[in-house]
N, C-alpha and C positions, 0 to 999 in steps of 0.2 A: 504494500500500499504506498501512496506517496505521503508525505509527512508536510503539516503545516508551516515547518521551520522554512521551507523554500517555496510557499504560495502565499498568495495574498486572500485566499478565501477562508471562510470561517471554519474552525476545526471541526469537520465530519466525523473524526474518530471517537469524540467525545458524546455527541448528541446524534443519535439517528433521525433522518427527516422522513417525514410521511410520503416524500417523493412528490410532491406539488401538487398533491390533491386538496387544493385549497378550498375551502368552505367559507362562506360569509360569517361573521359573527352572528350568533344566536340573540332573538332580541331578549332585553332584559325586562322582566316584568316586575317593577318596584311598587310596593305597598304603598297605600296613600300616605302614611306617616314618613315613609323614607328612612326611619330610624331603625339600624339594624341590631337586632336583638341577638348577638353572639356570645358563644360562652367565654367566661372569664381568661384573660391571658396576661402575658407580661407587659402589655401596653406598649407604647411608644416613647421614644428618648428623643428629646430635644437636643439637637447639635448646633454648635454656634457658628458653623460655617468659617468661612475666611480662605485664606490661600494655602495652597497644598501642593506637594510635587506629585503628579500622576503620571502612571507608567512605569516601565523599569527597562532595562538594558541590562538582563540577568544572563550570567551565562547557561543558567538552567532553562532558560525561556525559549521563547517560539518567535523570532522576529518577524516571520510570515504572518502572524496572527495581528500585527499592529500592537505590540505591547510598548514599543516605544515611537518616538523618543520621549525621554522625561520631559514632561513639559508644565509650567505654571498655570494652574487654575484656580480661579474665584469662585465660591458658592455663597448664596445667601443662606441663612439659617434655615433649618428644616427638621422636621420630626420623622422619624422612621421606626417601624416596627422592631422591637427587642428581638423578636423571632419571626421565622418563616410561618405563613399561614399553615394552621394545622388541618387536619382532617375533619376536626369537630367543629372548627370554625367556618370551613368550606360546607359542610353538611348543613349549618345553620342558614348560609346563604342559598343553598338549593332548595332547602325547605321553603324559605320565605319567597323565593322568586320563580320556582320551577324551572332554573335553569338547566339546559342540557349542554355538555361539554362538547367540544369538537372531537374528542375520542368516541363518545357515545354515538355522536351524529354521522361519523365516519364508519362506525362499527368495530374499530379496532384501535390498538396501540402497541406500543413497543415494549417488551418484558424482557428483562436479563434470562438468559436460558436457564442458568443454574438455579433460578427460583421457581421453575415450572414442573409440574408431574411429567414424568415420561410421555404420557398419552398426549400433552399439548404441545411438548418439544417436537416429538415426530412428525414432520412433515409442514411445521410451521415456516412459513416464508422468512429468509434472513438476509440482511444485506449483505453483499458480495465482501465488502472491505471490512465489515463488522460483524461476523457471523454469530457472536455471542449474544446477539440481540435478535429476538422472535417477534414477528408480527402476530399479535395473539387477538383473535376475533372474541369481543366481548369484553377485554380488557378495559378499565375506565377506572377513574380515581376512587370509586367505592367497591371495585373489583381488581385491586392491583396486581393479581396475578391471573386473572382471567376467571372464566366461569368457575364457581364453587369457593372462591376467596373471598375474604370478608376483610374489614377493617377493626376485627375484634382484637383487643389490647393495642391498637395504634391510633387512638382518637388524639394522643397528644405527638404523633409523629407528622412531618409535613406532607401535606397534599401533593400527590404525583400524579401523572397522567394529565395534566392540565397545560393546555397551549398558551401563548401569548394571548390570544384572545380571551380564553378564560379567565386568566389572571386580570387582565384588564376590565373585564365585566365584575369580577369580584370588587376590583379596587372601586370602581364607580359606585356600586352598590353600598360600599361602606365608607363612602365620601372621602376617598384617598385616591392615589394613583400609584403607578409603577415608577420607582426611582430611575433618574436618569444614571446612564454608566457612570458619569464623575461623583454624582452623589452616592453611588453605592461603593465605588472603590474609596471614597475619603471616609464613608462609614466602616468600611472593612478595615481601614487602616487603624482604627480607634485611637488616633492620635500620635501613632509613631509615623516617623518620616522615611520613606524608601526602605521599609523593612519587607522582607520576603513574605511572611506570614502575618496574621493580625497580632500575633503576641511577640514576634522577634523574627531572627534569621534561624532559629534551629527548630526543626519539625517536632521533635520529641525532648523537649528540655528538661535535662535530669531525667530522662526515661519515662517522662509523664505524657501520656498521650494528650492532645489538645483538639484533635478533630477526628471524623469518621470518614476514613478513605481505606481503600483497598490494602490490607496487610497480608502479604504473601507472595506467591506468583500469579501476575495477572496474565490470563483470565482463568487460570486453571484451579488454584489454591487460595482461598481466603481464609487466614487463620482467625480472623475476627478479633485479634489483640487487643483492640480499643475497645472491646465489648460489644460490637455490632457488625453482623453480617450483612443486613440490609440497611434501612434508614434508621435513624436514632431520633429520640424525642425531641422536639423544637428546642428544648432548653438543656440539652445535654451539654457536657464540657463546661469549662470557666468561660464567661464571656471576655469580650475584648475590653480594651481601655475605655470605650464608650457604653458598656453594658450591654453589648450585642452578642446574640449566640449564632455559633455555626455558620459563621462568615468565612468559612474554610471547610470544604467537604458537605457531607451529608446530602444535600441536593443543589443542583445548579439553580439559579435564580435569575428569573426573567427581568430584563431591563426596558425601559421605556424606548431607548434608541435603535434605529437602523444601524445594521453593521457597517463599519467602513475602517479603511486603515490609514487614510491620510489625515493626521493630526497636526499638520502645519497651520499656524496661525500668525499674523503679525505681531501680536501681543498676548499677555495672558488672557486667556477667555474667561468670560464671566458666566456662569451657568449655563455651560456647552449641552446641547441636546442633540449631538451628534448629525449625521448627513440628514438632509430633508426628504429623501426617499431611498427606497432599496428594496430587497427581496427577503432579506433575513433579520431577525431581531437579536440583540446581543443577550448572552447569557453569562453569568458570572459565578465564581466561587467553588467550581469543581464539584465532586459528589462522592459518595461513597464508593463509587466503581473507578476513581481515579489512582494512578500508580505511579509511582517516580519512574517504571522501566518504560512506561506507554503514555502516560496524559497526566503529568504533573501540573494540571491545571487548577490545582488548589491553593496556588500562589496568589497574593492580592492583586497582582497586576495581569494575570492571566485571563484571556478572554474566548470566548467561541461564541458560537450563533446557530440559529436555526430558524426555519420558515414559521410564521406567525400561527399556523394551525397544527404544527407539529406537537406530538407528546409521547412522553416515556415514563418509565419507572423511576427516573432519578432526578426529574425536573419539577422544581416547584416555583415559589416566589415569595416576598415579601412586601409591604407598601410604606408609602410615605405620604406625609402631609404638606 
């Protein structure tokens, strides 16, 4: 397979695409009050904004992904969810609005092959370049491993099998929006400047696991040494310096921006929003399936993208105000 280190396109190794089977966003039916009744959560954190150094020129990075150059960016203050949106919170949204996700409307979504029973793995279509993904009929946010699977015991885990369209619909219902890519990276850095991870430069400082990623040999053996073989609760591990959880690993998080790799600007941009148009939306943070040998995109400057209607078992989101 070709590597994003030498290409300008988004990192397809990390997120499988639905193959251009675009669907129009589902209509959002709001209640008369518009006041979302959602389960308790950690709430939002007010970030002061200001100027920070965005991007990286990291030896472990992927230049073709547009991680660099390092540039100064200025942001206004904003609030961001302390945690990714959980299954319980997304369930409240669906119950209030009757919303159907893109995966439900398309009839399928991508599931990691090792999470499937043999009967579903056999014969499931797989992308040629990433055969560890299976296109599973009936897989959706409330059936994350396809027919017969449930969310039992995972109410506090991040919702997955949600597209950019679905994330945007939830955000609108909650009176919020998706973060810009600049907002996301500023938040992920937790007040640290030019560090590789939200907590510093060492992946496992003093042997302590700080994120949910693939531990072992990808894609054949995951030791789950960090405690999780699949997703972890949205408030697992220590938060970063801003009090935000899981800004590295666990699930990829959708951002508002269209994908682009040209970050040149005559002066420090203020509240940048990415290209005006495109075909793919940016995702950030990496997931529980990222591994240093293949996709170490759980670094704060790492980037990936996918089409707005694509969904998988390792992509979710959080919102901002």
